[in-house]
C-alpha positions as CSV (number, residue, x, y, z in Angstrom):
1,X,0.6,28.3,46.7
2,X,3.9,27.4,48.3
3,X,4.4,26.6,52.0
4,X,7.5,27.8,53.9
5,X,7.7,24.5,55.9
6,X,5.7,21.3,56.0
7,X,2.6,21.3,58.2
8,X,3.5,21.5,61.8
9,X,0.8,19.0,62.8
10,X,2.1,15.4,62.1
11,X,-0.1,12.5,61.1
12,X,0.0,9.0,62.4
13,X,2.2,7.9,59.6
14,X,4.7,10.7,60.2
15,X,5.0,9.8,63.9
16,X,5.5,6.2,63.0
17,X,8.3,7.0,60.5
18,X,10.1,9.2,63.0
19,X,10.0,6.5,65.7
20,X,11.4,3.9,63.3
21,X,14.2,5.9,61.7
22,X,15.5,8.3,64.3
23,X,18.2,5.9,65.5
24,X,19.2,5.1,61.9
25,X,20.3,8.6,60.8
26,X,23.8,8.8,59.3
27,X,26.2,11.2,61.0
28,X,26.1,13.6,58.0
29,X,22.3,13.7,58.2
30,X,22.4,14.8,61.8
31,X,24.7,17.6,61.0
32,X,22.9,18.6,57.9
33,X,19.6,18.6,59.7
34,X,20.8,21.2,62.2
35,X,22.0,23.5,59.3
36,X,18.8,23.0,57.2
37,X,16.6,24.3,60.0
38,X,18.0,27.8,59.4
39,X,15.1,30.0,58.3
40,X,17.3,32.2,56.1
41,X,18.2,29.1,54.0
42,X,14.6,28.1,53.6
43,X,13.6,31.7,52.9
44,X,16.0,31.9,49.9
45,X,14.4,28.8,48.4
46,X,10.9,30.0,49.3
47,X,11.2,33.3,47.6
48,X,12.7,31.7,44.4
49,X,9.8,29.3,44.2
50,X,7.3,32.1,44.6
51,X,8.7,33.8,41.5
52,X,7.8,30.9,39.2
53,X,4.3,32.3,38.7
54,X,3.0,35.9,39.2
55,X,0.4,34.8,41.8
56,X,2.1,31.8,43.3
57,X,2.0,33.4,46.8
58,X,-1.8,33.5,47.0
59,X,-3.3,31.3,44.3
60,X,-3.0,27.9,42.7
61,X,-2.9,24.5,44.3
62,X,-0.6,23.9,47.2
63,X,2.9,23.0,46.0
64,X,5.9,21.3,47.7
65,X,7.1,23.2,50.7
66,X,10.3,25.1,50.4
67,X,11.9,23.1,53.3
68,X,11.2,19.8,51.5
69,X,12.6,21.2,48.2
70,X,15.8,22.3,49.9
71,X,16.3,18.9,51.6
72,X,15.4,16.9,48.4
73,X,18.0,18.8,46.3
74,X,20.6,18.4,49.0
75,X,20.0,14.6,49.2
76,X,20.3,14.4,45.4
77,X,23.6,16.2,45.5
78,X,25.0,14.2,48.3
79,X,24.1,10.9,46.7
80,X,24.8,12.0,43.1
81,X,21.4,10.8,41.9
82,X,19.3,11.8,39.0
83,X,15.8,13.2,39.7
84,X,14.3,9.8,38.8
85,X,16.5,8.0,41.2
86,X,15.8,10.6,43.9
87,X,12.1,10.1,43.6
88,X,12.3,6.3,43.7
89,X,14.7,6.2,46.6
90,X,12.7,8.6,48.8
91,X,9.5,6.8,48.0
92,X,10.8,3.4,49.1
93,X,13.0,4.5,52.0
94,X,11.5,5.6,55.4
95,X,14.9,7.1,56.4
96,X,15.0,9.4,53.4
97,X,11.3,10.3,54.0
98,X,12.1,11.4,57.5
99,X,15.2,13.4,56.5
100,X,13.6,15.2,53.7
101,X,10.5,16.0,55.8
102,X,8.2,14.3,53.3
103,X,7.0,11.9,55.9
104,X,3.9,9.9,54.9
105,X,2.9,12.4,52.3
106,X,3.3,11.9,48.5
107,X,6.8,12.3,47.2
108,X,7.2,14.9,44.5
109,X,7.7,13.3,41.1
110,X,11.0,13.7,39.1
111,X,9.6,16.3,36.7
112,X,8.3,18.5,39.5
113,X,11.6,18.3,41.3
114,X,13.4,19.2,38.0
115,X,11.3,22.3,37.5
116,X,11.8,23.4,41.1
117,X,15.6,23.0,40.9
118,X,15.5,25.0,37.6
119,X,13.6,27.7,39.3
120,X,16.3,28.2,41.9
121,X,19.0,29.0,39.3
122,X,22.7,29.9,39.9
123,X,21.9,33.1,41.8
124,X,19.8,31.3,44.4
125,X,22.4,28.5,44.7
126,X,25.0,31.3,45.3
127,X,22.9,32.8,48.1
128,X,22.6,29.3,49.7
129,X,26.4,28.8,49.5
130,X,27.0,32.3,51.1
131,X,24.6,31.5,53.9
132,X,26.3,28.2,54.5
133,X,29.6,30.0,54.8
134,X,28.0,32.4,57.3
135,X,26.6,29.5,59.4
136,X,30.0,27.8,59.4
137,X,31.6,31.0,60.6
138,X,29.0,31.5,63.3
139,X,29.7,28.0,64.6
140,X,33.5,28.5,64.4
141,X,33.8,25.7,61.8
142,X,35.7,27.9,59.4
143,X,37.2,31.4,59.6
144,X,36.8,32.3,56.0
145,X,40.0,34.2,55.5
146,X,40.8,32.5,52.2
147,X,38.9,30.9,49.3
148,X,40.3,28.3,47.0
149,X,39.1,27.5,43.5
150,X,39.8,24.4,41.5
151,X,40.6,26.0,38.2
152,X,40.6,22.7,36.4
153,X,36.8,22.8,36.3
154,X,36.4,26.6,35.7
155,X,34.8,27.1,32.3
156,X,36.6,29.4,29.8
157,X,36.4,30.4,26.2
158,X,38.9,28.9,23.8
159,X,39.1,28.8,20.0
160,X,39.0,25.4,18.2
161,X,42.7,24.3,17.6
162,X,42.8,23.9,13.8
163,X,46.2,23.4,12.1
164,X,46.1,26.9,10.6
165,X,45.3,28.6,13.9
166,X,48.0,26.6,15.7
167,X,50.5,27.7,13.0
168,X,49.4,31.3,13.6
169,X,49.7,31.0,17.3
170,X,53.2,29.5,17.0
171,X,54.3,32.4,14.8
172,X,52.9,34.9,17.2
173,X,54.7,33.4,20.2
174,X,58.0,33.1,18.3
175,X,57.8,36.7,17.2
176,X,57.1,37.9,20.7
177,X,60.0,35.9,22.1
178,X,62.4,37.2,19.4
179,X,61.3,40.8,20.2
180,X,62.2,40.2,23.8
181,X,65.6,38.8,22.8
182,X,66.3,41.8,20.6
183,X,65.4,44.2,23.4
184,X,67.9,42.5,25.7
185,X,70.7,41.6,23.4
186,X,70.3,44.5,21.0
187,X,70.2,44.4,17.2
188,X,72.8,41.9,15.9
189,X,72.9,39.8,12.9
190,X,69.9,39.6,10.6
191,X,67.1,42.1,11.4
192,X,63.9,40.6,12.7
193,X,60.9,41.3,10.5
194,X,57.4,41.1,11.9
195,X,55.3,39.0,9.6
196,X,52.2,38.7,11.9
197,X,49.9,40.8,9.6
198,X,50.5,38.6,6.6
199,X,50.3,35.4,8.7
200,X,47.0,36.4,10.2
201,X,45.7,37.2,6.7
202,X,46.7,33.8,5.4
203,X,45.2,32.0,8.4
204,X,41.9,33.8,7.8
205,X,42.0,32.8,4.1
206,X,42.6,29.2,5.0
207,X,39.8,29.2,7.5
208,X,37.3,30.7,5.0
209,X,38.4,28.2,2.3
210,X,38.2,25.2,4.6
211,X,34.6,26.1,5.7
212,X,33.4,26.5,2.1
213,X,32.1,23.7,0.0
214,X,32.7,22.7,-3.6
215,X,35.6,21.4,-5.7
216,X,36.6,24.8,-7.0
217,X,37.0,26.1,-3.4
218,X,39.1,23.2,-2.3
219,X,41.6,24.0,-5.1
220,X,42.3,27.2,-3.3
221,X,43.7,25.3,-0.3
222,X,47.2,24.2,-1.2
223,X,48.3,20.7,-0.5
224,X,51.7,20.2,1.1
225,X,53.9,17.2,0.1
226,X,55.4,16.2,3.4
227,X,57.6,13.6,1.8
228,X,59.4,16.3,-0.2
229,X,59.9,18.3,3.0
230,X,61.3,15.3,4.7
231,X,63.7,14.6,1.8
């Protein structure tokens, strides 16, 4: 079973922790605490945790509350910690216990936190981000007219740059460039011949031969004497 929030009734240890740490909160903690009280944010995490098992809503031992999971993962992200470091720091620091709502209760171990973070997945993280943008708009923090993306960290598919593939790419670019020149300047001098089909065929032959094993196969790959070319 998963709780939405931690139990409303505080114990003696929880009251003691709050009394000792309230004045020690960092500015970002105060601002984050206001945002993290949003029920829609907690509900997104709550529903994701319930989907880990078919009957997590009604059966099983009581797990970590969704509110605590959300705050623990945020603290991990802010501090750039591993799950092991997160567990150790929260266990030994009253300030972090208060911020994450763990209080005097047992801190979730690193493996449990890792499984819970995995249960959220990219879709849930996306929902959390969208809700954060909505909250920022409601509080006039941002207007949200534009979105910027750092494309230097956007994953994309590329082919491995082998010598033969780079040679084929160079031939393709040069052929495309010369076709543009011919279209602008007209046919003059030697006629341009498109050799891309034969180049692609030869590149494929080199790739197949280089991946194969054995001395006989290696003989199919010609060796170039660069000294003769230089001379």
